Each structure stands twice: as structure tokens, then as C-alpha cells.
N, C-alpha and C positions, 0 to 999 in steps of 0.2 A: 640610521645615523651615519655620519661621515666616518667615524672610527670603525664601525662594522664593515663598511665598504672597503676601507683601506686594508683591513685584516684579510678579508676574503680575496682581495686582489693580490696580496702578498703571499698567502699560504694556502688558499683554496677554501672550500666550503665546510671544512671540518678541522678540528685540532684536538690534541690530547689535553693540553693545559692552557687555560686562559687566565692571565693575571691582569687585574684592573686596579687603578689607583686614581682617586679623585680628590681634588682640593676641597676644603670644607665649604667652599662656595656652592658645591654641587651636592651637599649632604641630603637635601630633601628629595632629590631625584636620582640619587646614586643607585639605590637598589633596583629601581625600574630600568635605568639605563643599563646596568649590568645584566639584567635578565634579557633585555632586548638584544644586546651584543652576544650573549651566551647562546641564544637560540638562533640568531642569524648565522653564526659560524659553527653551530652544532658542536660546542665544546664538551668534551667528556668530563672535565673538572674545571670549575671556575673558583677563583680565590681573589678577594679584593678588599680594600679598605679606603676610608677617607683619611686625609692627612693635611698637614699645614701647607705643603706644596708638593708637587709631583715633578717627575722628569721622564723624558722619553725621546726617542729619535736622536736629535742632536741638540736638545734644549733642556735646560733646568729651569722650570718655571718658578723660580725662587721668589715667593711672596705674591705670586699672581694666581689667578684662577686657571684651572686646567684639569684635563682628564686624559689619562694615558693608559695604554693597554699593550700587551704582548701576547701573541698566540704561538705556542710551541707544539710541534709534532715530535714525539720522543721515541719513535720506533717501537721496539718491543718492550720498552720500560713499563713497569707496573706502577700504578698510582693508587694510593689509599688515603682517603680523607679522614680527618678526626677533629674533634672539638674538645675544649675544656671550658666548663662553665661553673659558676658558683654552686649550682645544683648538682652537677656531675663532673667534678674536677679529676685531674690525674691524681692518683694516690702516690704521693711523692716518696713514701717509704716502702713501696711495693714495686721494685724494678721489673720483675717478671711480668706483672700486669701492665706496666708502662710499655714494655717491649711489644707485648701483644697488641696493645691499642695503637701503637705506632706502625705496626706491621714490620717490625725490625727483623731482618734476616741477614744471611751472609752476603746478599747482593744489595744491601741498603746503601744508597748513594747520598741522599740528603733529605732532611725534613725542613719544610718551609713553614714558619710560624708567623702569623699576624695577630697582634694582641691589643686589647684595650687596657690602658695602664691603670684604670680605676677599679676594674673587676677581675683582673687576672694577675696572680702573684708572679710576675715575670722574673724578678730577681731570684726567687726560690725555684721556679719551674725550670728555668734554663739549665742550671747545674744538675738538677735531678734528671732531666732528660739526657743531658750529655753523659751522665755517669751510669745510665741504666743498661748499657750495652754488654754487660757481663765480660768486661775486659777489652771490648772492641770499641773503637771510636763511633760516636753518634753525631755526624756532622749536621749542624743546624744553621740556617740563615733566616733572615726575615727582619721584621721591625715592629716597634711599638707605635700604634696609631697616635698621631700628633695633631689631629684636626680640631681638638677641643680642649679647653681648660677645666671642664666640669664633667661629672659622670653622666652617662646616658646619651652623650651627643656624638660620639664616634659611631661610624657604621661599618660593620664587618659583613662581608657577603661570601657565603660558601654555597656554590651551585645556586639554587633558587631560594635559599634561606638567607634572610638578613637579620642581624642582631646588633645590639650595642654592648653586649656583655661577653666577657671571657676571651677566649682565643680560638682561632681556626687554623687548620694546617693540612698539609698534604705531604705524604712520604713518597719518594721516588726510588724505585729499586730496579735492578736488572741491567739490561744491555745498553748502558749509557755512561758516559764519564761526566762528572761534575767537579770542577776545580774552583778554588776559592782565593780571593785576594782580600785581605783585611788590612787596611791602611789606617794607622792612627796618626792624626795630625798634631803631634806633640813633640816637643824638644826637651830632652833631659837637662837638668841643671844640677850642679853639685856632683856628689858621688853616691853610690849605693850605700844604704844604711840598714842596720838590723834593728827591728823592733824588740826592745828588751822588757817593756812593760806596757800592758794594754788592758782596756776594759770596754767591752761592747764595741762601739765604733770610734773609741778614743785611742789614739796612739799617745801614750803617756811618757815613754822614754825611748830614745833612739841612741843606741850605743851606750846605754846606762846613764844618759844625761837627759834632763827634761826636754821633751820634744820641741817645745816652743823656743827654748834657748838655742837649740841646734838650728832651727829654721832662721832665727834672727841672725845668727852668725853666718849662715849661708847667704842670706840676703845682702849682708855687708860686703861679701866678696864677689858679688855679681858684676858683670860688665854693665855699662850704661844701656846697651841694647837689651840685655837680659832683664834689667830692671824695668825697661819699657814694656817688655812682653809680660812681665809679672803683674803689671797694673791691669791686665785683661783677665786676671784670675790665676789661681794656683791649683795645680793638679798633683796627684800622687799616683805613681805606678807601683804595683806590687808584682814581684817576679813570679812568672807562671811556673817555671821549672827551676827549683832551687839547686838541682844537681849539676847545672851547667857551670863550667869553670869561670866564665865571664859573661857579662850581660850586655846586650846591645839592642839594636833595632828589632822591634817585634817581640821582645822578651818580657815586656811589662803589660799588665792589665791596668788601664788608666781609669782613675776615679776622681771625682771632685773633692776638693777640700771644702768642708761646710762651714768651718769656723774654728774658734779657739776657746779653750776653757782657761780663764785667767786663774782660777783657784788651783787647778792641778798642773797648769802649764802644758796641757794636752792639746792635741790637734784632732779635730773631729773630721772624719772622712765618710764618704758615701758607700761604706762597705764595713764588714766586720774586721776589726783589727785583731791580729793574733801575734803572740810572742814568737819570735824566731823567724818571722817572715822578713824578706829583704825588700826594701822599698827605695824608690828614688823620686825626688820631686821633679815635676815637669811643668812646662808652660806651653800654651798654644802658639804655634808658629807656622805661618803660611809657607815659608820656604821649606821647612822640614816636611810639612804635609805634602807639598808638591813633589819633592825629591823622593819621599818614601813611596808614594803611589807610582811614580815613574819607574823606579827600580823594580817594584813588584810586577808591574805590567811588562817590563822588558823581559823578565824571566818567563812570563807566559808566552812570549813570542817563540820560545823554543819548542812549543807543542803545536799540534795542528790547530788551525783557526777555529774558534768556537762559532756556533751558529746562532747563539743568543745569550743574553745576559740579564740578570736581575741585580739592580743596584739599590742598596739601602744605605742612605747617607745621613749623617747627623744634621739636625736642623740648625746647627751652628756653623756648618760649612757653607758652601755656596758663596754668594757675593759677600756675606758677612765676614767670612774669613779671607777670601782671596781678592776681594775688591774688583772682581770681573765676573761676567756671566759665563755659565756653562763650563767651568774649569774642569771638573772631574770627568764629565761625559765626553768632552772634547779630547782629553788625554786618552781615554779608553779607546775611542775611535781612531785616534792617531796611531796608537800602538797595535791595536788588534783588528783594524779594518772596520768597515761600515756595517757591522752586524746590528740587529735590532737589540735595543736595551730599554728597559723600563724600570721604574721604581719610584721611591718617594723619600722625602725628608722626614726622618723618624725621630721620635723621642727616646730612642734607644735602639741600637742595631745589634743583630745576632750574627755571629760568624765564628768559624773555627780558627784557633791558633794552636799549633802543636797537636796533641792528642785530645784536646778538649774544645768545647764550644762555649762561648761566653756572651753575656750581655755587655755591650760596649757603649761608650759615649765618645763623641768627637771623632768618629770613625766612618770611613767609607767601606762597606762590606759588599763585595761583588761575587756573585755566583756565575760561573761560565759553563755553558752546556756544550759538550762535544760528543759527536758520534764515535762509535767504536769501529 
């Protein structure tokens, strides 16, 4: 295959980690293609998934058919693969067992997780993995397969095994540096508010007032531009670190607003609402998204150039958000040089913020590999 020849030409006839991503158009042949490429380049570990769309090189094949791959040699780094399935899941209440299964140690750099949304409890799994480090951060990146709207149709590949269930992953430890860029494409509106009454995923009161009334008042005070952005959907950000004296860019975990409860005047969100948490409403905004990614990449220019990157981006970004092709990947190459990058448009992106790793939406999550 052409991809195998390109990888061998670029890196030689062996590699430590091979990552493969194929659009849903290639679902039927994805496992066979992955096996061919894996053995052609003698990959020690292979990880891959099907998706709505993929990206690689200098292109984001947003909405089109494509197959992309990246082969990485990681020096003396240690790799350990793992799976989570309905029959053999991670025991979320047993952090010591989770650490053992991950191969978590003092030199742990990153865990890469690819998961099927229908058979893997990603919203519960990610915080459990992130918090299993016995007081130490457990950095996670990856994405939720987006190639199908029904169970059993996504394809996950780990080495020579293919499945449509659960999640697959690899842990990387040892003599390598992995840095992260997590850019959320949202703009805050209004001011931070405190949840004073909540039930399950309903915010019932904000600042001791009915939540929906607070939101109505906020809407009346928006500028015309903000009202225009609001028509594309409302989001809510919850503060990650409540101990900070003020909140700004990167301090909020963004979730969708699902609807409104007329009886209780509550606001339903795609997360558990809790009393005492600080929230702020957000809207999607391409200017803020571009500026945020640019600033985060500018900061990465202060370090040595990376030799490769993995990009997991929201399937609502790309041309749908920016109105132009190849926006994020072009900016990455412009700031960090023409290193190889591969990834896919996900139905949820994993990435670290602060001391925790989270499942995100509306986000570009980039892992950068650097030698020591």
C-alpha cells in the first residue's frame, strides 16, 4: 500500500508505535489494511480506529474518505498495551488495579485511549483513570470513535486484533517527553455564577435564583454579535480549579446545554450538576478558537521542536467552525514546523488540563512528542 511505502521511506523498516485512522468509508477493509501496514513496517505496537473523518500531513479530510497513519520511534521509552471491554472492564473503584493494568509508574508520560462510545463508559472511565495515580497526574489523550451512529459499526485495532467493542490503549513511559495542547473553541458570555441548587444533571438555581431566569436575563444583555453566536447553541463551562482567585482561558471544562425544565426553571447540562461549583455560559466562536490555539502553540515554540504529534479534534471543528479547510493542522505546522501529525475528528476528545485529564467536546487536543 502507498501509506506503508511512505512510512518506510520516512522512518525506515521498523517503528515503536504505529497509529492508524480511517474514515468510515474504509470500515470493511480497515483491519486488513492495518495488519498489512503493521507488518510492512514491523511496528512494535499498533493502535487505530475508524472515524467520521481523519487528518494527517497537511490536510484535514473533513467529510471526505481518507486513511492516515503516523509511525514513531520512541527511543528507550517503554510501551504497554491494554484494553477495556464489557466482559473485562477496568474496575473503576480499584485504583491500585487500574495503575497495574496501565503500567503506571514514576516515569509514566501518557496513556493513549481510543474508545467506542456505545460499549465503553468513557465519561466515567476517564475521570477514574485520571484519578488513579495515587496523588500523581495520569495524563491521557485520545478520542471517541465517531465513524458510526449505531453500535457495532466502529472498528478498533490493537496490533493484530480488531474489535467493535470497548476501548484500546497504550501507555508510554520512560526516556521521552510528551507535552499537551488542549484548545477549547468557546467564548465566555456573562460572568461566573455559583450553582446553589442542583439535582442530577439539572442546575436549578444560580446565585440563589432560578437558573432559567438568570439565563434569560443574561440573554437580554448580550451584544448582537453574541446573540448571533448563541443561535448556534449554548454551552456551559464548569471551573476546574475552584481555588484560583480568578478564572480565564483554559479554566473551564465545557459541556453542552441539553435543554430546559419549564416546571423547575432548571437548565439540563451534559454532566452532573453540583451545588457550590462555579460555572459560566459559553458560545462557540471561531475567532476565540483560532486565538486560543495560536497562543497555546506560541508557548510550545519555547521548547525544543517536537518530532511528531497526535491531534484529536472535535467533529464540530474543521470547516464547520472555521469555514476554511485545514485550519488547525495548518496552524500547528506554521508554529511548530513540518513535523508529522495524524489524528481524527472525534465524538469526544481526551486531554489534560491542570493536574487532571478530561473528556472534552468542541476541543482540539494535541500530544507532542519530544526527545530528551
